C-alpha positions as CSV (number, residue, x, y, z in Angstrom):
1,X,141.1,117.8,136.2
2,X,138.7,119.9,134.1
3,X,136.0,122.2,135.5
4,X,133.3,120.7,137.7
5,X,129.7,120.6,136.6
6,X,126.6,120.6,138.6
7,X,123.4,118.7,137.8
8,X,119.9,118.2,138.9
9,X,118.1,115.0,138.2
10,X,114.3,114.7,138.6
11,X,113.1,111.5,140.3
12,X,110.4,110.5,142.7
13,X,111.3,110.5,146.4
14,X,111.1,106.7,146.4
15,X,113.6,106.5,143.6
16,X,115.8,109.2,145.4
17,X,115.9,107.0,148.5
18,X,116.7,103.9,146.5
19,X,119.6,105.8,144.8
20,X,120.9,107.0,148.2
21,X,120.8,103.5,149.6
22,X,122.5,102.0,146.5
23,X,125.0,104.8,146.0
24,X,124.0,105.5,142.4
25,X,122.1,107.9,140.2
26,X,119.6,106.7,137.6
27,X,117.9,109.3,135.4
28,X,115.3,109.5,132.6
29,X,113.9,106.0,133.2
30,X,117.4,104.4,133.2
31,X,118.8,106.0,130.0
32,X,122.6,106.3,129.6
33,X,122.6,109.7,127.9
34,X,122.4,112.0,131.0
35,X,125.0,109.9,132.8
36,X,127.4,110.2,129.9
37,X,127.5,114.0,130.5
38,X,128.6,113.6,134.1
39,X,132.2,113.4,135.2
40,X,134.0,112.2,138.3
41,X,133.7,115.0,141.0
42,X,130.6,116.6,139.5
43,X,127.8,117.6,141.9
44,X,124.4,116.1,141.6
45,X,121.1,116.9,143.4
46,X,117.9,115.1,143.1
47,X,114.6,117.0,142.8
48,X,111.5,115.0,143.7
49,X,108.1,116.3,142.4
50,X,106.2,113.4,144.1
51,X,106.7,110.5,146.5
52,X,106.1,108.0,143.6
53,X,105.9,108.3,139.9
54,X,103.4,109.3,138.4
55,X,100.7,109.7,141.0
56,X,102.3,109.9,144.4
57,X,101.7,112.8,146.9
58,X,103.4,116.1,146.1
59,X,106.9,116.6,147.5
60,X,108.3,119.4,145.4
61,X,111.7,119.4,147.1
62,X,115.3,118.5,146.6
63,X,115.7,115.2,148.4
64,X,119.3,114.1,147.8
65,X,122.7,115.7,147.1
66,X,126.1,114.2,146.4
67,X,129.2,113.9,144.3
68,X,129.7,111.7,141.2
69,X,132.4,109.1,141.9
70,X,134.3,107.3,139.2
71,X,133.7,107.4,135.5
72,X,132.1,104.0,134.8
73,X,128.5,103.8,133.8
74,X,127.0,100.4,134.7
75,X,123.9,98.6,133.6
76,X,121.8,97.1,136.4
77,X,119.4,94.1,136.3
78,X,116.3,94.7,138.3
79,X,113.7,92.3,139.6
80,X,111.1,93.7,137.2
81,X,113.2,92.8,134.1
82,X,114.5,96.3,133.4
83,X,118.1,97.1,132.8
84,X,118.7,100.8,133.7
85,X,122.0,102.6,133.4
86,X,123.6,103.9,136.6
87,X,126.5,106.0,137.7
88,X,128.1,105.9,141.2
89,X,127.4,108.8,143.5
90,X,128.5,109.5,147.1
91,X,125.5,111.1,148.8
92,X,125.8,113.2,151.9
93,X,123.3,113.3,154.8
94,X,121.0,116.2,153.9
95,X,117.6,117.7,154.7
96,X,114.8,117.9,152.1
97,X,114.7,121.4,150.7
98,X,111.3,122.6,149.4
99,X,111.5,124.3,146.0
100,X,109.1,127.2,146.8
101,X,111.6,129.3,148.8
102,X,114.2,128.8,146.2
103,X,112.2,129.8,143.1
104,X,113.2,133.5,143.3
105,X,117.0,133.1,143.8
106,X,117.7,130.2,141.4
107,X,118.8,131.6,138.1
108,X,118.0,128.5,136.0
109,X,114.3,129.1,136.8
110,X,113.7,131.9,134.3
111,X,109.9,132.1,134.6
112,X,109.1,132.4,138.2
113,X,105.4,131.9,137.3
114,X,106.1,128.6,135.4
115,X,108.9,127.5,137.7
116,X,108.4,123.8,137.0
117,X,109.3,124.1,133.3
118,X,113.0,123.4,133.7
119,X,112.3,120.1,135.5
120,X,110.2,118.6,132.7
121,X,113.2,117.2,130.9
122,X,114.4,115.2,133.9
123,X,118.0,116.4,133.8
124,X,119.4,120.0,134.1
125,X,122.9,121.5,134.2
126,X,123.0,124.4,136.7
127,X,125.5,127.0,137.7
128,X,127.8,126.6,140.7
129,X,126.0,129.4,142.5
130,X,122.6,127.8,142.0
131,X,123.9,124.5,143.2
132,X,125.5,126.1,146.2
133,X,122.1,127.7,147.2
134,X,120.4,124.3,146.9
135,X,123.2,122.7,149.0
136,X,122.8,125.4,151.7
137,X,119.0,124.9,151.7
138,X,119.7,121.2,152.3
139,X,121.9,121.9,155.3
140,X,125.2,121.2,153.5
141,X,128.5,123.1,153.5
142,X,129.0,123.7,149.8
143,X,132.7,124.7,150.1
144,X,133.4,121.8,152.3
145,X,131.7,119.3,150.0
146,X,133.1,120.8,146.8
147,X,136.4,122.5,147.5
148,X,137.9,124.5,144.7
149,X,139.6,122.4,142.0
150,X,143.4,122.8,141.8
151,X,144.5,124.5,138.6
152,X,146.4,122.3,136.2
153,X,150.2,122.5,136.7
154,X,152.0,125.0,134.5
155,X,154.7,123.8,132.3
156,X,158.0,123.9,134.2
157,X,160.2,126.8,133.2
158,X,163.6,125.7,132.0
159,X,166.8,127.4,133.2
160,X,168.5,126.3,130.0
161,X,169.4,128.8,127.4
162,X,167.3,129.0,124.3
163,X,168.4,126.9,121.4
164,X,169.7,129.1,118.6
165,X,167.9,128.7,115.3
């Protein structure tokens, strides 16, 4: 298994709750691109700027956290005629974690004055340490949820004599 990646998706709180209930992640208005970068075992957290898009009440908190399961991207059919792409995620019970106390320690937020800038693209890859801080703020045990990956097995050393050339 290759190295694990950690992602933040930006969705309304209503969409985060729908994703939790459905066991999926859907990003950037249902585009497949962000989901194609994710791999089985990757961590994903959802940041919700508002309750509903675009004019809901401010939330400004991480509202869901989980682990990508499986590699298949599926395309859903919704009642409103849309066909968004989705990827399966196992979400853990977690508390909402307001962003304000996390602005200083999170390294992906370079400008602490313009802290919202990284979220404007809707999908961000973050470091393991940043993701661990978010998980802790949400009441999760990061090392329990994301145990270290086992290194790939080394080639077996042979006891046979080298073949003369």
